[in-house]
N, C-alpha and C positions, 0 to 999 in steps of 0.2 A: 506556568505560573508557580507551581510547586517548586520546580528546580530553581527558578529565579529567586523565590523567597528564601530557599535554603542558602543560596549563594550570598544574598544580601545579609542574612542573619549571621553567616560565618564571617563576612567582612566586618560587621558591627562588633562581633565578639573579639576578633583579632585587632580591631581598631582601638580596643580598650586596653591592650597590652603595651607595655613599654620595656624594651630590652635595656640592659645595663643595670648597675646597682642603684637601689634607692638611697636617698640621702640619709645619713646619720650624723648628728652633731659630734665633732671630735670630743673625746673624753678628756677632761682635765680635772685634777683633784684640787679643790679649793682648800686653802689653809684655814686654820681656826681663827687666825687673826692676821691683820695686814703687816704687823711688825713683830720683831722679837720680843718687844715689851707689849704684852697682851693688853695693858691698860690703854695703849694708844690706838688699839684696834677696836673692833666690835665683836663681842663674844656671845651676845644674846639679843633676842628681839627687843627687849626693853631698852636697849641702848641705841636703837636705830631712830634717827630723825630724817624722814624722807625729804628730798630736795623738791622745793616748789618749782613749778614751771618758770615762774618769773622770780628766780632766786635772787637777782640783784636788788630786789626791794627789801631784802633783809638788812641792807645798810642804812635804811631809813633816810635816804637823801632824795628829795624830789628832783634835784638837778641831775643826779646819776640816773634816775628813772627816765628822765626826758632824753638824756644823751643815749642811753641804750636803745630806747624806742626809735630815736632818730637813726641810729646806726643800723638796726635791724631792717628799717624801711629803705634806707638809701645806700647801704654799703654795696659797691659794685661786685664784690666777690660773691655776695649772697645772690645777686641777680644772676651771675654766671652759674652758680650751683643750681638755682631754680630752673634755668634754661636746660642744663644738662639732665635734670630730672625729667623734664618734658620730652627731651630727646629719647631717653630710656623708655618712657611710657609709650611713645609712638612706635619705637622698635618692637615692643611687645605686641602691640595691636597689629603691626604689619605682619609679624610672624604668625599670629593667630589666624590671619586671613587665609593661610594655606590649608586650614582645616575644611574649607568650603570649596565647592566647585568654582572654577573660573569661567565666567560667561562673557562672551564678547560678541558684538554685532558688527557686521562688515558689509560694505557695498563696494563693488569694483565695476569699472566699465573699461572696455578695450575695443579698439578698432583693428580688424585683422584683414589680411589679404591672403586667400587660400591658393591663389595662382590658377592658371588655366587648366592644369591637369586635374585638380580636384573640383573645378568649377561645376561640372554637371551633377555632382553628388550633393550639392548644397541646395536642397529644396528646389532644384531646377531653376535657380536664379541665374540670371545672365551676368550680373555684376559680381565679380569675385570678392569685392569689398563688403564687409558687414560689421556691425557692432555687436558686442556681447556684454550683457548686463548680468551681474551676479550679486545677489543679496541673501543674507542669511545670518543665523546664530550658530556660534560654536561653543560647545561646553567641554571643558577638560577637568578631570579630577584625578588626583593621585592619592589613593587611600593611605592613611598613616598606619599601615598594618603593624609595623614593628615599634611604633611610638617614637621614631626619630624626631619628628616635628614636635611632639609633646616634650621631649627632652630639650629640644632647642628653645622652646617657649619657657620651660622651667629655668634654663640657664639665663635667658634674657630677663625673666622676672627677678631672678637673684641679682642681676646687675642693676635692675631698676631699684631694688631695695638698697643696693650699695649707694646709689645716688641719693636716695632718700635719707639714709643714715649720714652720708657726707654733708648734706644740707643741714641736718640737725647738729652735727659736730661743728660745722662752720658757724652756725648761729651762736652756739655756746662759746666758741673761741672768740668771735667778734665781741660778744657781750662781756666776756672775761677781760679782753684787751681794753675795752672802753672803761670798765670799772677800775682796772689796775692803773691805767694811764690817768684817769681822773683823780684817783687817790694820789698818785705820784706828783701830778701837777699841783694839787692842793698843798701837798707837803712842801714841795719846792718853793711855792709862793710864800709860805710862812718862813721857810728857811732863809729865803732871800731877805725878808724883813729883818730877821735876827742877825744875819751875817753883815748886813749894812750897819746895823746898830753896833755890832762887834767891831767893824772897821772904824766907825766913828769913835768908839771908846778907846780903841788902840791908838788912834790919831791923837786924842786928848792925852793919853798916857805918854805918847812920844813927845808931845809938846811940853808936858810937865818934866820929862826927863831932860829935855834940852835946856829948860830953865835951871834945873838943878845942876847940870853940867856947866852952864855959863856962870853960875854962882859959886862953882867949885865944890859943891856938896856931893858929886858923884864922879865916877871915873868914865873914861871913854869906852871902857868895856860895858859898863851899865847902859850907856847910850846905844851902843851897837846892838845889845840884846833887845832893847825896846824897838829899834829900827827893824830888826829881824821879825819880831812878833807882829809889828804893824804890817810888814810886807806879807806875812803869812795870812793875816786876816783879810787884807785887801785882795789877795789872789783868789780867795774863795768866791768872791762876788761874780766875776765873769764865768767861772766854772758852773755855778748854780744857775746863772742867767741863761747860759747855753743849754743846760739840761732842761730848764723850764720851757724855753722857746721850742725846743725839739719835741717836748711832750705835747705842747699845744698844736704843733704841726701834725703829729701822729693822731691826736684826738680828732682833729678836723677831718683828716683823710679817712679814719675809721667810720666817721659819720657821713661820709660821702660828700664832704665839703672841701673847698679849696683852702690851702693853709692860711690865706689872708683873711678868711672869714672868722668872726668872733662867735663864741658859743657861751651858753649859760653854764658857769662853772660852780662846783660846790666848794664850801669852806671845809677845811680839814676838821674843825671842831664839830661840824654838823654830820660827819660820817661816823656811824656807829659800828662797833664790832658785832657781827651777827651772833645772835644767841637764840637757841643753841646752834652750834656749828653742825653742818650736815654730817651724816655718817651712813654706813651701809653694811650689810652682812657680806662677808667674803663669799659665801655660797651663792648669793644673788647678784654679786657685783658684776659678773660677766654679762648679765642681762641688762645692765644700765649703760655700759660704755659703748658709744657709737663705733669706735674703732674696732672693738672686739666683734660687734655684730657685723661690721663691714667684712672682717676677715672670715667670719662664718658664712656670709653670703658668697664670698669668693670660693669657698670650699664647695658650697652647693652648686655654683655655676660650673666649676671644674668637674664635679661628680656627674652632672648631667651631660657634659661633653663626651664622657665615655659611652653613654647610651647612643649619642648621635653617631659616634665612630662605629659602634657595633652594628647599628641599623644600616649603615652604608655597605656593610659586608653581605647583607641579606638581599633576596630578590626584591625588586622594586616594581610595583604594579601601577598601571595607568589605565584610565578609561576616558574615551573622548567620543563626541558625537557632534553632528552638525545637521542642520535643517535649513532649507532656503529655496531659492528659485533662480533659474537661469533662463534668460530670454534674449532675443536679438533686439527687442525694443523695450524700453523702460515701462511702457504701459502694459506689457504682457507679463510683468513679474507677478502680478496678482492672480494670474491664471493658474488654477490648480494643476493643469496639465504640464506646467513647467517646473513643478516642485521636485526637489532633490533632497536626499538625506543619506546619512551614513553613520554607522556606529563602529567603534574600534576599541578593542581591549588589548593590553600588552603586558608582558612581564620581562624584566631585564635582570639577569643574574651576573654580577661581576665575576669574571673568570680569571683574568690576568691584568693586573694594574701595576706591574713592576714592584710589588710590595708596598705601594704607597698607602693603601687602605689599612694594612696591618701596622704600618709605621705610625699612621695617625692615631690608631687605637693605643699603641704604646706611648705615644706622646701625650694623649689624653690622660692615661693612667699616671704618667710621671707628673703631669700638671696637677693632678689631684694630690699626689704626695707632697708637691711643693706648696700647695695651698694649705694643706694640713700643718706642715711645718711652720708656715707663716702665721697661721692661727695660734699655734702654741707659743710662738715668739711674741705675738701681740698680747696674749694673755699675761705672760711673764712681765712684759714691759708695763702693762697696765697696773699690775700689783706693785711693781717697783715704783711707779709714778706716785701711787697713793702712799706707799711707805715713806718715800722721800719727803712728800708734802707733810705727812704727820710728824716726822722727825723735825722738819723745818719749823712747823708750828710750835712744837714743844720748846725748841731751843730759842727761836726768835721771840716767843712769848715771854720766856724768862729774861731775855736780854731787854725787851721793852719795859718790863716791870722794873728792872734795875735802873734803866735809863730814866724812867719817869720818876722814880724815887730820888735819883741823883738830881734831876731838874728841880724837884720840889725843895730839896735840901738847900741847893745853891740859890734858889729864888728867896728862900727865907734868910739866908746869909746876906744876900744882896740888899734885901729890903731893910734888914737891921743895920747894915753898914751905911746905907744911904741916910737913915735917920741919925746915926751916930755922926756922920759927916756934917750934917746940918747943925747938929748940936756941938760940933767942934771936938768930938772925942777921938776921931781917927783922921788920918791924913787923906788928902784927895787921891794920892797914888794908891793907897790901900783900897779905897772905895772903888776906884776904876778897875783895879785888879779883880775884885769880887764881882763886879758887873760883867767883865769879860768872861770870867769862869762860869757865871750863870748863863750867859748867852750861848757859850759853847755847849753847855749841858742841854740847853733848850734845842739847839740844832741837832745834837745827838738823839734826843728824845723824839723829835719829829721824824728823823730818819728811821728810828727803830719802829715807830708807830706805822709809818708807811710800809715798811718791810713786813711787819706782822699782818697788816690788812691785805697786803699783796699775797701772803701765804694763804689767807682765807679764800681769796678768789681762786687761787691755784687748787685749793681743795675742792671747791665746787666743780671746777673743770675736770679734775682727776677722777671724780666720782661720776662724771658723765653729764654734769649740768642738770637742767630740768627735763632732760630727754626721757621719754617713756616709749616702750614698744608700740603702744596703741597709737601714738601720735606720729610715729616715724615709719612704720611698716606700711607699704602700699599694696603688697601682694602677700597674701597668706598662702603658704605652700605646705 
């Protein structure tokens, strides 16, 4: 018993070891700001505004909230990602099962003929035919002495976290696409109204030019100019109609609906610019982006595979045993005199495998180098994504302010000219021209507003959305 206890204690101690390198997060140096202009980045904790999990509610549109909730519930890509996560979790559980002994129960029956030569030695039976019943339990166990299975579980857990982060990233992407598409559709809907008014005003201007030409007050060149302006105005209608219908189709599919189904849509004037806009510290940024965490987990998985490869180079131990009963009649299986048992232990040391085991170790090390390189590339791309979005917000915000000021100025001119036309102080042609100028400024302002709002949704996504490590990590390692 003392020897057995010493052997078991030694196996337990060895079973707690894992060959191969332990995981270390790849080192990256975070910049002090996201952009060359530090004012566009975040330089201190006071400038940080954390992203809410339901960040789309910052737009203060009930219709957008309902659309996002519908998409998160029905989008088929999210269903696929959820299923892939369950697959990864099941693979982890399956690999963890190798930590325990395998127990199986069996029963076999056979009918045999020993022939006339062996007949006298079979219990003095005259008939050489007899039945043989065998029943018992078999137990097999391969101790994880070098930690190869633990490294394999570690690798599978990392891949499980990858699926979890991919699900979080997909949810953010779907929400972002829904919000951006809803904003675009609302803008196109208002643009369509304005461009139709513009086409009607251009038509009235063209008819006025034709009357002037018929009366000899204008030249054919003046008429041709008005015909060209009318054609330009009318050509915008089908272009915007097409873009709006395609936006509606995309929005329906994002929500898991068929393109022919109608959805509750927001009005552009009811969509607010989020205040304050989200921000993050560059030093903490890599802990927010799902794609960066995915790359980190791939490094962890590749690192664990080195341990798996190393363990395959070392001796492999196995223990097995069986207990049961053998009898010529089924009713005699319970007789203790027919009991049989056996215990076997073994060790196998790879001696020559044609270099395949060493090649697999080399491949695992190269795989780790590749994963680290991909991690660094992902981090750089993530910072670039945020920087691009911040610069876009800065530029498009200025453009929107200018476009809005231009719309308000032209609206004032149009309203004044309309009153002057009714009072008889200006001509119909001048009033129509002012109206067309205002409508075109209105279209430009709507486009600028939609672009700026789209930049804000891109900022939420570039910062990782409402993702947090606590809600996305399924395996702590």
